[in-house]
C-alpha positions, -999 to +999 in steps of 0.1 A: +755+456+562+734+435+532+703+451+519+689+421+540+701+434+567+690+468+564+658+464+554+656+441+586+671+466+608+647+494+599+620+471+605+631+463+637+630+501+641+598+502+631+604+521+596+586+511+568+601+518+528+569+534+509+562+527+474+530+537+468+523+567+446+557+557+424+554+587+405+544+608+425+562+645+426+583+645+459+585+684+455+550+697+446+552+729+453+588+738+441+590+749+403+613+737+373+636+761+366+652+737+344+641+745+306+667+722+290+665+690+271+668+654+280+686+626+269+677+589+286+700+553+273+673+527+278+639+515+275+636+496+305+614+496+335+634+530+347+641+550+311+603+544+304+595+556+342+618+592+335+603+596+305+569+598+312+576+616+341+593+646+319+565+639+295+543+653+324+566+681+334+568+695+298+605+691+297+623+678+260+633+647+263+643+619+239+645+579+250+673+557+227+673+520+231+695+492+221+673+461+207+641+468+184+618+467+213+607+488+249+609+466+281+644+453+287+638+424+317+604+431+312+608+402+285+572+383+283+569+351+266+531+349+249+532+312+230+544+287+255+516+285+272+478+303+277+489+327+299+517+351+298+554+342+307+574+366+323+613+358+312+621+384+333+610+405+360+576+385+375+564+396+404+553+426+425+577+427+455+569+453+480+539+458+499+522+488+491+526+495+458+494+506+439+491+507+404+462+533+404+485+554+417+511+548+392+499+567+365+471+589+384+440+568+371+417+542+380+421+528+348+449+508+360+434+482+380+408+477+356+432+462+331+459+446+354+449+423+380+467+408+408+467+381+438+486+371+464+494+338+480+478+329+516+492+319+543+486+282+538+500+279+502+524+254+503+562+260+506+591+234+510+631+241+511+652+215+495+682+208+515+711+179+516+691+157+495+656+166+517+626+183+512+612+204+540+577+216+541+564+247+557+538+269+545+546+306+526+532+325+558+537+361+556+553+360+517+538+394+506+544+383+467+517+393+441+515+376+408+499+394+383+468+375+362+472+373+328+494+401+323+528+412+332+549+444+347+557+447+306+521+450+301+513+475+327+544+501+309+533+487+271+496+496+284+497+533+306+533+545+302+550+538+263+513+555+246+521+588+259+558+584+250+557+567+217+572+592+197+602+599+216+616+564+214+643+552+188+651+515+191+684+496+174+704+527+192+734+512+207+757+539+225+790+542+219+806+572+236+792+596+258+809+634+260+801+659+290+834+677+289+811+707+277+778+721+292+765+704+258+766+669+262+772+649+226+759+612+223+770+590+195+749+561+186+752+532+159+729+557+145+733+592+155+749+617+174+728+642+195+736+673+219+718+672+254+722+691+283+716+660+311+716+622+305+700+595+322+717+563+322+692+534+326+716+505+312+726+476+335+752+479+356+768+454+334+774+472+305+791+503+328+816+476+344+825+463+303+828+497+297+805+492+265+800+525+264+833+551+263+829+583+294+846+612+286+860+624+311+862+587+330+838+588+360+855+599+390+874+572+409+855+565+435+823+563+417+838+544+393+859+520+419+822+512+435+810+498+394+836+480+392+835+461+423+793+459+426+788+423+422+758+414+391+747+380+398+741+359+368+704+351+352+689+320+340+650+310+341+630+281+324+595+273+323+591+234+324+553+218+312+543+183+328+513+160+324+506+166+361+508+189+388+532+172+420+553+203+434+540+233+457+540+270+454+574+271+461+611+255+467+639+271+478+671+254+468+693+264+503+726+273+489+756+274+505+772+299+511+741+323+506+763+348+484+767+325+459+731+331+446+695+320+445+677+288+432+635+285+435+612+266+421+578+274+420+544+270+404+537+295+374+504+289+366+494+298+402+466+321+402+459+319+366+425+309+344+450+279+331+447+244+336+484+235+323+511+230+346+539+251+344+573+250+370+590+274+367+628+279+376+642+310+393+684+311+392+709+339+401+744+337+411+766+306+406+734+281+404+722+307+370+764+306+351+764+266+354+731+264+343+738+286+314+771+274+306+747+238+294+736+231+258+699+232+261+698+196+261+725+190+287+699+222+306+670+197+303+680+167+318+702+181+342+671+202+352+647+169+356+673+152+373+673+175+405+637+178+398+635+138+405+656+138+433+632+163+450+596+148+434+602+109+438+612+109+399+576+122+387+596+150+370+606+129+338+580+108+337+554+138+333+578+158+311+558+179+280+580+207+269+603+235+285+618+270+271+648+290+285+658+327+291+701+330+299+702+371+310+737+366+309+736+363+271+716+389+263+749+416+245+726+442+259+719+428+296+743+405+310+730+394+336+705+398+362+704+419+389+734+434+416+741+408+447+718+411+472+745+410+495+762+448+482+763+474+506+732+498+510+761+529+513+774+516+475+740+511+459+738+543+468+765+558+454+762+539+418+727+568+419+750+596+427+748+625+395+783+631+383+791+671+372+751+678+376+754+661+338+753+625+339+722+612+358+718+573+367+685+556+373+672+514+375+672+488+393+706+490+408+709+531+413+694+533+439+692+553+473+705+522+488+669+510+505+664+481+480+675+470+450+674+449+424+631+449+413+608+469+395+595+497+415+629+503+426+637+513+388+602+533+388+615+547+420+650+559+410+637+574+379+612+597+403+643+607+420+666+612+394+639+631+373+632+651+407+677+660+409+677+671+375+643+696+376+647+705+413+685+710+419 
């Protein structure tokens, strides 16, 4: 059963998947006896969330990040146009998420504004050279207005844990043979009682971190066999708007990935005409194999077919983000068609020493989004504190 099938089955049974108050303690009446220290590898959504939670609980922790900045796949461009362009995570895709509850403050909603699509917003499907017109109907995605997922973390999470983060420290090895875990990075050597690994699954698949002892065979097999989709995004500015809110390409077979075009300026206080291109899987790999000029020509050719030649005529500029080329990320997220039981196995701790958090390391209910990474971090922290 795939994620989509699983969620559909839950819906049919009348079961919802709540994501409100993601930073809440699942065991408020239980006191933790854990008194050790925790090392978090990675300062993306999961790593920052885990650090924030540990700080709240008074636990000694440190975050080491391979790059020179926090955020991971929440990367944002501020120079392309007059509003933030999310080069990675963009939408809020949970029905119930409430920012004020995430950090227990009403100030969040004063600074982070969002807006939802309406039933009548135009939605097209591009299939076999034909444009099929519809409406977005019940799409529950929310868009940030003048901000982003990264803005949320930079404003409300990073300041409280800033002194706990060390940058430009790729981890080379982790030895958890003994009670005291030894971690070696490019810069330093650490000893710790627990580790939360939040690195993208592709990093573990490529064995870029040497683990001693090796992971249990069952877990190693699931890591090796779980498909990580390539990811490629692009944004085009045009002289005029000729496109709807969304256009989905029909990809066959569906397991090969997705391509969506969308009005990136939708809901923003902007008069600029910005078309976003989101792709994962085989289409993203194809786009990413082209140089910039080749990609521009290919994309405009596709747009011209869909929009009767209006793209080439009104094109101004574009930017791209190939996530498969990011050295410490190497992909987008795990396939939508992964088996939920395998995803749950990805999260399973090893020897009560190694814990895993991130959008890929969930309980199998859902994956691939920022709110999944937050929820996963909450679960990992609770396992450390209350197991």
